[in-house]
C-alpha positions in Angstrom: -51.3 -10.6 -9.8 -49.0 -11.1 -6.6 -46.3 -8.9 -6.2 -42.7 -10.6 -6.3 -42.1 -9.1 -2.6 -45.4 -10.3 -1.4 -45.0 -13.8 -2.9 -41.3 -13.9 -1.3 -42.5 -12.9 2.2 -45.2 -15.7 1.9 -42.6 -18.2 1.4 -40.4 -16.8 4.2 -43.6 -17.4 6.4 -44.1 -20.8 5.1 -40.7 -21.8 6.2 -41.3 -20.4 9.7 -44.4 -22.3 10.1 -42.8 -25.4 9.0 -39.9 -25.1 11.4 -42.2 -24.6 14.2 -44.6 -27.4 13.4 -42.3 -30.1 12.2 -40.3 -30.5 15.4 -43.3 -30.9 17.6 -44.8 -33.5 15.1 -41.3 -35.4 15.0 -41.0 -35.3 18.9 -44.2 -37.3 19.1 -43.2 -39.7 16.2 -39.6 -40.3 17.2 -37.5 -40.2 20.4 -34.6 -39.0 18.8 -34.9 -35.5 17.5 -31.9 -33.3 16.8 -31.0 -29.9 15.2 -27.9 -29.0 13.2 -26.8 -25.3 13.0 -23.9 -23.8 11.2 -22.3 -20.5 9.9 -19.6 -20.5 7.2 -18.3 -18.6 4.2 -17.4 -19.3 0.6 -14.6 -17.0 -1.1 -14.2 -17.2 -4.8 -10.3 -17.0 -5.3 -10.6 -17.5 -9.1 -13.7 -18.1 -11.4 -13.1 -21.7 -11.1 -11.8 -22.0 -7.7 -13.5 -21.5 -4.4 -12.4 -21.7 -0.9 -15.0 -22.6 2.3 -15.1 -23.1 5.7 -17.8 -23.5 8.6 -18.4 -23.9 12.1 -21.1 -26.4 13.1 -23.3 -27.2 16.3 -25.2 -30.3 16.6 -27.6 -31.7 19.4 -28.8 -34.8 20.4 -31.2 -36.9 22.9 -34.3 -34.5 22.0 -32.2 -31.3 22.0 -31.2 -32.0 25.6 -27.3 -32.3 24.9 -24.9 -31.0 22.7 -23.7 -33.7 20.2 -20.7 -32.1 18.7 -18.8 -29.0 17.7 -17.1 -29.0 14.3 -14.9 -27.1 12.1 -14.8 -27.7 8.3 -12.3 -26.2 5.7 -11.9 -27.2 2.1 -11.7 -26.0 -1.6 -13.4 -26.8 -4.7 -12.3 -26.7 -8.4 -14.7 -26.6 -11.6 -12.7 -28.6 -14.1 -15.5 -28.6 -16.6 -19.0 -26.7 -16.6 -20.5 -30.0 -15.5 -17.5 -31.4 -13.3 -16.2 -30.3 -10.0 -13.8 -31.8 -7.7 -13.3 -30.9 -4.0 -11.4 -31.7 -0.9 -11.8 -30.8 2.7 -10.7 -31.4 6.5 -12.9 -31.7 9.6 -12.4 -31.6 13.2 -15.2 -32.7 15.5 -15.2 -32.2 19.2 -17.8 -34.8 20.4 -19.8 -35.5 23.5 -19.2 -39.1 24.3 -21.3 -39.3 27.5 -19.3 -40.9 30.3 -16.2 -41.0 28.4 -16.2 -37.2 28.1 -15.6 -34.8 25.2 -13.2 -36.4 22.4 -11.8 -35.1 19.1 -12.2 -36.8 15.9 -10.6 -35.9 12.6 -11.8 -36.4 8.8 -10.7 -35.7 5.5 -12.5 -36.2 2.3 -12.2 -36.1 -1.6 -15.3 -35.3 -3.9 -16.5 -35.3 -7.6 -19.6 -33.7 -8.5 -21.3 -34.1 -12.0 -24.1 -31.6 -12.5 -26.6 -30.8 -15.3 -29.7 -28.7 -15.9 -33.0 -29.7 -17.3 -35.1 -26.6 -18.0 -35.3 -25.2 -14.4 -34.5 -28.6 -12.7 -30.9 -28.8 -11.5 -29.6 -32.4 -11.1 -26.4 -33.4 -9.5 -24.7 -36.4 -8.5 -21.7 -36.2 -5.8 -19.3 -39.1 -5.1 -17.3 -38.7 -2.0 -14.6 -40.7 -0.1 -14.1 -39.9 3.5 -11.7 -41.3 6.1 -12.7 -40.5 9.7 -10.2 -41.3 12.8 -9.7 -40.9 16.4 -8.0 -42.8 19.2 -10.3 -45.5 19.0 -9.8 -46.4 15.3 -10.5 -45.6 11.7 -13.8 -45.5 9.8 -13.8 -45.4 5.8 -16.9 -44.5 3.9 -17.9 -44.0 0.3 -20.8 -41.5 0.0 -23.3 -41.1 -3.0 -25.7 -38.2 -3.1 -28.4 -37.6 -5.7 -29.8 -34.0 -5.5 -32.6 -32.3 -7.4 -33.1 -28.6 -7.0 -35.8 -26.3 -8.7 -35.1 -22.7 -9.9 -38.3 -20.8 -9.5 -38.7 -18.1 -11.9 -38.2 -14.6 -10.7 -37.5 -15.7 -7.2 -34.3 -16.2 -5.4 -35.8 -19.1 -3.2 -34.7 -22.7 -4.3 -36.3 -25.8 -2.9 -34.3 -29.1 -3.2 -34.5 -32.7 -2.3 -31.7 -35.2 -1.9 -31.0 -38.9 -1.1 -27.3 -40.1 0.1 -26.1 -43.5 0.9 -23.1 -44.4 2.8 -21.3 -47.5 1.9 -18.8 -49.0 4.3 -15.1 -49.6 3.2 -13.6 -51.2 6.3 -12.7 -54.6 6.5 -15.6 -57.0 6.5 -18.2 -54.4 5.6 -18.2 -55.3 1.9 -19.5 -52.1 0.8 -22.7 -52.8 2.5 -24.9 -49.7 3.2 -24.3 -48.1 6.7 -26.5 -45.0 6.6 -29.0 -43.3 4.4 -30.0 -39.7 4.6 -33.2 -38.3 3.1 -33.1 -34.6 3.0 -35.5 -31.6 1.7 -35.2 -28.0 2.2 -35.1 -24.6 0.7 -32.1 -22.1 0.2 -33.2 -18.5 0.5 -31.3 -15.0 0.7 -30.6 -13.8 4.3 -30.0 -10.0 5.1 -28.3 -9.3 1.6 -27.3 -10.9 -1.6 -24.1 -12.1 0.0 -25.9 -14.3 2.9 -27.8 -17.1 2.1 -29.7 -19.8 4.5 -30.3 -23.3 3.8 -33.3 -24.6 6.0 -33.8 -28.2 5.8 -35.2 -31.4 7.4 -33.3 -34.7 7.4 -34.2 -38.3 7.9 -31.3 -40.3 8.9 -31.2 -44.1 8.9 -28.9 -46.5 10.5 -29.2 -50.1 11.3 -29.1 -49.3 15.0 -30.4 -45.7 15.1 -32.9 -43.3 13.5 -32.5 -39.6 13.6 -34.9 -36.7 12.5 -33.0 -33.6 12.0 -34.2 -30.0 11.5 -31.5 -27.5 10.8 -30.3 -24.3 9.3 -26.8 -23.6 7.6 -26.0 -19.9 7.1 -23.4 -19.0 4.5 -21.6 -15.7 3.5 -20.1 -15.6 -0.2 -17.7 -13.1 -1.3 
């Protein structure tokens, strides 16, 4: 029988191997390979109310350039055991090439329904977001379905999700503007307070494709 510690370290090793192999494979497959990295926190003010924040860094052009820096703050409230509502604000400092670095702002409102089927966690998140800068406004409705598996006697949780962005601007007629297909694992990091989400995301848009490998570290207290 494999000991729990041995099993956990094998999973960690598998994650490291994937992070090393996937970038090389995707670089040969697609020209636009990017990375996302973030560090953040979650603070449980009350059992039903949580505050959160994170600082994010994104690259573009095959890791050759910084795409943007982002700061995100928000809060979430559990209305019912299966229903959570949330709101947040983001500010992005983006690399616009010859136009230089520009600020962009965004706010969003969420509603998430979740349930559990034995060890399988299922959730549906609906989000309205408004993004704006000096060049104009962008309105989106985002729908995400996520599946996560709770491995017995293990703190590592694999997951997969699909997210659809529908356009709300005039003339877009709720057409799909973007799709994201994401898979990853959430695992403990340093201590029980820290966790890391290591993931791969395939992003589709009518004029662009992206392969994204990323890691998001979160401290909970």
